[in-house]
C-alpha positions as CSV (number, residue, x, y, z in Angstrom):
1,X,-45.1,95.1,25.0
2,X,-43.2,96.5,27.9
3,X,-44.2,99.8,29.5
4,X,-43.2,101.5,32.7
5,X,-46.4,101.8,34.7
6,X,-46.0,99.0,37.2
7,X,-48.9,99.1,39.6
8,X,-51.5,97.1,37.7
9,X,-51.7,93.3,37.7
10,X,-52.9,93.3,34.1
11,X,-49.5,94.6,33.1
12,X,-47.9,91.5,34.6
13,X,-50.2,89.4,32.4
14,X,-49.3,91.5,29.4
15,X,-45.6,91.2,30.2
16,X,-45.8,87.5,30.6
17,X,-47.5,87.0,27.3
18,X,-44.9,89.2,25.6
19,X,-42.0,87.4,27.3
20,X,-43.2,83.9,26.6
21,X,-44.3,84.6,23.1
22,X,-40.8,85.9,22.3
23,X,-39.4,82.4,22.5
24,X,-41.7,81.2,19.7
25,X,-40.8,84.0,17.3
26,X,-39.5,82.7,14.0
27,X,-35.8,83.2,13.3
28,X,-35.2,86.2,11.0
29,X,-35.7,85.3,7.3
30,X,-32.8,85.5,5.0
31,X,-35.1,87.3,2.6
32,X,-35.9,90.1,5.0
33,X,-34.3,93.4,4.0
34,X,-33.9,96.3,6.4
35,X,-35.7,99.5,5.5
36,X,-33.6,102.4,4.2
37,X,-33.1,106.0,5.2
38,X,-33.3,108.7,2.4
39,X,-29.5,108.4,2.2
40,X,-29.8,104.6,1.4
41,X,-28.5,103.4,4.8
42,X,-30.1,100.6,6.8
43,X,-32.7,102.3,9.0
44,X,-31.9,101.6,12.7
45,X,-34.1,104.5,13.9
46,X,-36.7,104.2,16.6
47,X,-37.2,103.4,20.3
48,X,-35.5,100.2,21.6
49,X,-35.2,98.3,24.8
50,X,-32.7,95.6,25.8
51,X,-34.1,94.3,29.1
52,X,-33.3,90.7,29.7
53,X,-32.9,88.2,32.6
54,X,-30.2,86.3,30.7
55,X,-27.1,86.5,32.9
56,X,-24.1,88.5,31.7
57,X,-21.7,85.5,32.0
58,X,-22.5,81.8,31.9
59,X,-22.9,80.0,35.2
60,X,-20.7,77.1,35.9
61,X,-22.0,73.8,34.4
62,X,-24.5,75.4,32.1
63,X,-24.6,74.5,28.4
64,X,-24.2,77.3,25.8
65,X,-28.0,77.1,25.0
66,X,-30.8,76.3,27.4
67,X,-34.0,74.5,26.3
68,X,-37.2,76.2,25.5
69,X,-38.8,74.6,28.6
70,X,-36.1,75.9,30.9
71,X,-36.4,79.4,29.3
72,X,-40.1,79.4,29.9
73,X,-39.7,78.2,33.4
74,X,-37.1,81.0,34.1
75,X,-39.4,83.6,32.7
76,X,-42.4,82.4,34.7
77,X,-40.4,82.5,37.9
78,X,-39.3,86.1,37.1
79,X,-43.0,87.1,36.6
80,X,-43.9,85.4,39.9
81,X,-41.1,87.1,41.8
82,X,-42.1,90.5,40.4
83,X,-45.8,89.9,41.4
84,X,-44.8,88.8,44.9
85,X,-42.4,91.8,45.4
86,X,-45.2,94.2,44.4
87,X,-47.8,92.6,46.7
88,X,-48.8,94.6,49.8
89,X,-46.4,94.0,52.6
90,X,-46.7,94.2,56.4
91,X,-45.4,97.5,57.8
92,X,-42.5,96.9,60.2
93,X,-42.9,98.6,63.5
94,X,-40.0,97.3,65.6
95,X,-36.6,98.9,65.0
96,X,-33.9,97.0,63.0
97,X,-31.0,95.7,65.0
98,X,-27.8,97.7,64.7
99,X,-26.2,96.8,61.4
100,X,-29.4,95.4,60.1
101,X,-30.2,95.4,56.3
102,X,-32.5,98.3,55.4
103,X,-33.2,96.7,52.0
104,X,-33.1,98.4,48.6
105,X,-35.4,100.9,46.9
106,X,-39.0,100.1,46.3
107,X,-39.8,97.6,43.5
108,X,-41.6,100.4,41.7
109,X,-38.3,101.7,40.4
110,X,-37.2,98.4,38.9
111,X,-38.3,97.7,35.4
112,X,-40.1,94.4,34.6
113,X,-37.6,91.9,33.5
114,X,-39.0,88.7,32.1
115,X,-37.3,87.9,28.9
116,X,-34.6,85.3,28.1
117,X,-32.8,86.3,24.9
118,X,-34.5,84.8,21.8
119,X,-31.4,82.7,21.0
120,X,-31.8,81.0,24.4
121,X,-28.0,81.5,25.0
122,X,-27.2,81.0,28.7
123,X,-25.1,84.2,28.8
124,X,-24.8,87.5,27.1
125,X,-21.0,86.9,26.6
126,X,-20.8,84.8,23.4
127,X,-17.0,84.6,23.1
128,X,-14.9,83.0,24.5
129,X,-17.0,79.9,24.0
130,X,-17.3,79.2,27.7
131,X,-19.3,82.5,28.1
132,X,-16.7,83.9,30.6
133,X,-14.7,87.0,30.3
134,X,-10.9,86.2,30.3
135,X,-9.9,88.5,33.2
136,X,-6.4,88.8,34.3
137,X,-5.7,88.5,38.1
138,X,-4.7,92.1,38.3
139,X,-8.1,93.1,37.0
140,X,-9.9,91.0,39.7
141,X,-7.6,92.3,42.4
142,X,-8.3,95.9,41.5
143,X,-12.0,95.2,41.2
144,X,-12.1,93.6,44.7
145,X,-10.2,96.5,46.2
146,X,-12.6,99.1,44.7
147,X,-15.6,97.3,46.0
148,X,-14.2,96.7,49.5
149,X,-12.8,100.2,49.9
150,X,-15.4,102.1,47.9
151,X,-16.2,104.4,50.9
152,X,-12.6,105.2,51.7
153,X,-12.5,107.9,49.1
154,X,-14.8,109.3,46.4
155,X,-12.5,108.1,43.7
156,X,-13.1,104.5,44.6
157,X,-16.8,104.8,44.0
158,X,-18.3,103.9,40.7
159,X,-18.3,106.7,38.2
160,X,-21.9,105.8,37.6
161,X,-22.8,106.2,41.3
162,X,-21.1,109.6,41.1
163,X,-23.4,110.4,38.2
164,X,-20.4,110.9,35.8
165,X,-20.8,108.2,33.2
166,X,-21.7,104.6,32.4
167,X,-19.0,104.6,29.7
168,X,-18.7,102.5,26.6
169,X,-19.7,99.7,26.3
170,X,-21.3,99.9,29.8
171,X,-24.0,102.4,28.5
172,X,-25.3,99.6,26.2
173,X,-25.4,96.8,28.8
174,X,-28.8,95.9,30.2
175,X,-29.6,97.2,33.7
176,X,-32.3,96.5,36.2
177,X,-34.2,99.6,35.0
178,X,-34.2,102.4,32.4
179,X,-33.2,100.2,29.5
180,X,-34.6,102.5,26.8
181,X,-32.7,103.8,23.8
182,X,-33.6,106.1,21.0
183,X,-31.6,105.9,17.7
184,X,-31.6,108.7,15.2
185,X,-29.8,109.0,11.8
186,X,-29.0,112.2,10.1
187,X,-26.6,112.8,7.1
188,X,-23.1,111.9,8.3
189,X,-24.1,110.8,11.9
190,X,-25.8,108.2,14.0
191,X,-27.1,109.5,17.4
192,X,-27.8,107.1,20.3
193,X,-29.8,108.5,23.1
194,X,-29.7,106.1,26.1
195,X,-32.3,106.5,28.8
196,X,-29.5,107.0,31.4
197,X,-26.8,109.6,30.7
198,X,-24.8,110.8,27.7
199,X,-26.1,111.1,24.2
200,X,-23.7,109.4,21.8
201,X,-23.0,111.3,18.5
202,X,-21.1,109.0,16.1
203,X,-19.6,110.5,12.9
204,X,-19.7,108.4,9.7
205,X,-17.5,110.6,7.6
206,X,-14.4,108.5,7.7
207,X,-12.4,110.9,9.8
208,X,-9.6,109.5,12.0
209,X,-9.7,109.3,15.7
210,X,-8.6,112.3,17.7
211,X,-5.1,112.5,19.1
212,X,-4.3,109.8,21.6
213,X,-3.3,112.6,24.0
214,X,-7.0,113.4,24.4
215,X,-9.2,111.0,26.4
216,X,-12.7,111.0,27.6
217,X,-15.2,109.0,29.7
218,X,-17.1,107.8,26.6
219,X,-14.0,107.6,24.5
220,X,-13.9,108.7,20.8
221,X,-16.2,106.9,18.5
222,X,-16.1,106.5,14.7
223,X,-18.7,104.6,12.6
224,X,-18.8,103.0,9.2
225,X,-21.1,100.7,7.3
226,X,-20.2,97.2,6.4
227,X,-23.1,96.1,4.3
228,X,-26.2,96.3,6.5
229,X,-24.1,96.4,9.7
230,X,-23.1,99.6,11.5
231,X,-19.6,99.2,12.9
232,X,-18.5,101.6,15.6
233,X,-14.9,101.7,16.9
234,X,-14.3,103.6,20.1
235,X,-10.8,104.4,21.6
236,X,-9.2,107.2,23.6
237,X,-10.8,106.2,26.9
238,X,-10.1,107.8,30.3
239,X,-8.4,105.1,32.4
240,X,-10.4,106.2,35.5
241,X,-13.5,104.5,34.1
242,X,-14.9,101.1,34.6
243,X,-15.8,98.5,32.0
244,X,-19.2,98.2,33.7
245,X,-20.6,100.2,36.6
246,X,-23.7,98.0,36.3
247,X,-24.3,95.4,39.1
248,X,-26.3,93.3,36.6
249,X,-23.0,92.5,34.9
250,X,-22.0,90.3,37.9
251,X,-18.3,89.9,38.5
252,X,-17.6,92.5,35.8
253,X,-18.9,95.2,38.1
254,X,-16.0,97.5,39.0
255,X,-13.5,95.9,36.6
256,X,-11.2,98.8,35.6
257,X,-10.1,99.9,32.2
258,X,-6.9,101.3,30.8
259,X,-6.1,103.8,28.1
260,X,-5.5,100.8,25.8
261,X,-9.2,99.9,25.8
262,X,-10.7,99.4,22.4
263,X,-14.4,98.6,21.8
264,X,-15.8,97.6,18.4
265,X,-19.6,97.5,18.3
266,X,-21.8,96.1,15.6
267,X,-25.4,97.1,15.1
268,X,-27.6,95.1,12.7
269,X,-31.3,95.1,12.3
270,X,-32.2,91.4,11.8
271,X,-36.0,91.9,11.5
272,X,-38.7,94.5,11.9
273,X,-38.6,94.4,15.7
274,X,-35.0,93.3,16.5
275,X,-31.7,95.2,16.5
276,X,-28.8,92.9,17.3
277,X,-25.9,94.6,19.1
278,X,-22.5,93.0,19.6
279,X,-19.4,94.5,21.2
280,X,-15.9,93.1,21.1
281,X,-13.7,94.5,24.0
282,X,-10.0,94.3,24.1
283,X,-7.8,95.8,26.9
284,X,-4.5,93.9,27.2
285,X,-3.6,95.0,30.7
286,X,-6.8,93.5,32.1
287,X,-7.8,90.7,29.7
288,X,-5.8,87.8,28.3
289,X,-7.7,88.0,25.0
290,X,-10.6,90.0,23.4
291,X,-14.1,89.0,24.4
292,X,-17.5,89.6,22.8
293,X,-21.0,90.3,24.3
294,X,-24.3,90.2,22.3
295,X,-27.6,91.7,23.3
296,X,-30.8,91.9,21.3
297,X,-32.7,95.3,21.4
298,X,-36.4,95.1,20.9
299,X,-38.5,97.7,19.2
300,X,-40.9,99.5,21.6
301,X,-42.5,102.3,19.6
302,X,-44.5,103.8,22.4
303,X,-41.7,103.7,25.0
304,X,-41.3,107.1,26.8
305,X,-37.8,108.2,27.7
306,X,-38.0,110.6,30.6
307,X,-35.2,112.9,31.8
308,X,-32.7,111.0,33.9
309,X,-31.8,113.6,36.5
310,X,-28.6,112.2,37.9
311,X,-26.0,114.8,38.6
312,X,-22.5,115.0,40.0
313,X,-22.2,115.8,43.6
314,X,-25.6,114.1,44.5
315,X,-26.5,113.6,48.1
316,X,-26.2,109.9,48.0
317,X,-22.4,110.2,47.6
318,X,-22.3,112.5,50.6
319,X,-24.3,110.0,52.6
320,X,-22.1,107.1,51.7
321,X,-18.9,109.0,52.6
322,X,-20.4,110.5,55.8
323,X,-21.7,107.2,57.0
324,X,-18.3,105.6,56.5
325,X,-16.6,108.4,58.6
326,X,-19.2,107.8,61.4
327,X,-18.4,104.1,61.4
328,X,-14.7,104.8,61.6
329,X,-15.3,106.7,64.9
330,X,-17.0,103.8,66.6
331,X,-14.9,101.8,69.1
332,X,-13.9,98.4,67.6
333,X,-12.6,96.6,70.7
334,X,-14.5,94.8,73.5
335,X,-16.7,97.1,75.6
C-alpha cells in the first residue's frame, strides 16, 4: 500500500513488498464482474493511484515486454535509490561556483515510485508497436524551441508551471508525485478529481460536443458506456496547451497541441483493485498517425487527497523571468 508519509524506513519496506508482490498478481479472471452502481453502470468509484517507474516511451533496443527478473531488479533499484536519497546528507558549507547546480526540491516532496506496470510492458505507449510516439518534425522543432527559450517570455513556459492546467490527457499521465485520483458517479455524470488541478465533470447524456468555436484548456468531454468500458471523447482544445507538461513523459514534454486534437479515453475496471486506462491521441498537424498510451490505476482506499494550492501568477514564474533578465544584463565577451 502506498501512502505519503515518507520519513520512516518501515514505509520503504512496505512499499517494496507492495511493489514486488504486484508482479505476482494473477491476471484478471474472465469470470470477474465489475460491481454496479444503483443505476446499473460498472462502478469505477474510489481512490486510485497510477504511480509507476515504467517509462513513457520504449527505450531503444528494448523488447515490448521485460522479464519478471528484470522488473524485480528495476523495482529494487528504485527502492534503494529512494532510501539513499532520504539518508542524512552532509551540509554543504562552501559556496557553489557561479553557474553551479543548486539541485531540485527535497526528496520529501517526491512520491515513492517503485512499481513496474503489471503487464511488464517496457513503455506506457502501447501503439505504435515500437512504443514510440509518431512525432512530426514540426512538433519536435516547436518543443525544442519552447524548452530552450522558455524564459524569454511567459507564454513559452509550461501552462502547468504557470498553474493553469495539465490538460487532457496530461492530467491522467503519471507524475513524480501527487498521482491520486478520486472517481465519483452520479446519475448522468462521471466526475474525476485529480490530485493536481481541475475536476473533470463528464456528461453521459448523449449530448453533442459544444460548438467548435468554443475551446478550453481541458477541451470538451462527452462520455458513453460500451459494455463495461467507459469511453470519453474530448475535443475543442485550446491550441496554446501542451500534450504533456509532465517531465516524466520524456521527449513528449512541451510537445504542442492544435485545435484538431482529439483524445479518446477508455476506463475499464479489470479486477477489484485495478482500473485500466487507455487514451488514443490524434492531432494530424503534430503526429503522423494516432497513438495510444495505457496506464493501470491501483485502488488505494485510504489515500488522502490534499488541496493542491498552485495558482496563476505564482512567485516561481516571477523568479524564472527575473533571473533570465539578470542574466541578459551580464557581459558575454572576454573580460
